C-alpha positions as CSV (number, residue, x, y, z in Angstrom):
1,X,24.4,-38.9,163.0
2,X,27.8,-37.2,163.0
3,X,29.4,-40.4,163.9
4,X,27.8,-42.4,161.3
5,X,28.8,-39.9,158.7
6,X,32.3,-40.0,160.0
7,X,32.4,-43.9,159.7
8,X,30.9,-43.7,156.1
9,X,33.5,-41.2,155.1
10,X,36.4,-43.2,156.5
11,X,35.2,-46.5,155.1
12,X,34.7,-45.1,151.6
13,X,37.8,-42.8,151.8
14,X,35.7,-39.9,150.8
15,X,37.4,-36.4,150.7
16,X,36.5,-34.1,153.5
17,X,34.8,-31.7,151.1
18,X,32.6,-34.4,149.7
19,X,28.9,-33.8,151.0
20,X,27.5,-36.7,153.1
21,X,23.9,-35.9,154.3
22,X,21.3,-38.1,156.0
23,X,19.7,-38.8,152.6
24,X,23.1,-39.9,151.1
25,X,22.7,-43.3,149.4
26,X,25.8,-45.6,150.2
27,X,25.7,-46.7,146.5
28,X,25.9,-43.1,145.1
29,X,28.8,-42.4,147.4
30,X,30.6,-45.3,145.6
31,X,29.9,-48.0,148.1
32,X,29.4,-51.7,147.0
33,X,27.8,-54.4,148.9
34,X,31.1,-55.3,150.7
35,X,31.6,-51.7,151.7
36,X,28.1,-51.5,153.2
37,X,28.7,-54.7,155.2
38,X,32.0,-53.1,156.5
39,X,30.2,-49.8,157.4
40,X,27.7,-52.0,159.4
41,X,30.5,-53.9,161.1
42,X,32.1,-50.5,161.9
43,X,29.0,-49.1,163.3
44,X,28.4,-52.3,165.5
45,X,31.9,-51.9,167.0
46,X,31.5,-48.2,167.5
47,X,28.2,-48.3,169.2
48,X,28.5,-51.7,170.8
49,X,25.4,-53.1,169.1
50,X,24.5,-56.1,167.1
51,X,22.7,-55.6,163.7
52,X,20.7,-58.5,162.4
53,X,21.7,-59.5,158.9
54,X,18.3,-58.8,157.4
55,X,18.4,-55.3,159.0
56,X,21.7,-54.6,157.5
57,X,20.5,-55.5,154.1
58,X,17.8,-52.7,154.3
59,X,20.2,-50.1,155.1
60,X,20.9,-48.0,151.9
61,X,21.2,-44.3,153.3
62,X,23.0,-42.6,156.1
63,X,19.7,-41.9,157.7
64,X,18.6,-45.5,157.6
65,X,21.9,-46.6,159.3
66,X,21.4,-43.8,162.0
67,X,17.7,-44.8,162.7
68,X,18.7,-48.4,163.1
69,X,21.5,-47.6,165.4
70,X,19.1,-45.6,167.5
71,X,16.6,-48.2,167.7
72,X,19.1,-50.9,168.7
73,X,20.6,-48.7,171.4
74,X,17.2,-47.8,172.9
75,X,16.4,-51.7,172.8
76,X,19.6,-52.4,174.5
77,X,19.3,-49.9,177.3
78,X,15.7,-51.2,177.8
79,X,16.9,-54.8,178.3
């Protein structure tokens, strides 16, 4: 979760004092659709996973991103 928050902060150039919680919506943090795509790409690179396009379209909060990453990492290690 912490790594996801760091990537979101970095991508959106958020100041360190701004609050980013699991329930934070990317749109409310100032992200547009391009920012969201870039966040997903950074997460893929960081965690060495591949996010399906339809899955990435459903990510709107930090928690949803973290849950998806966890699921993909579990799937990858089970393969």
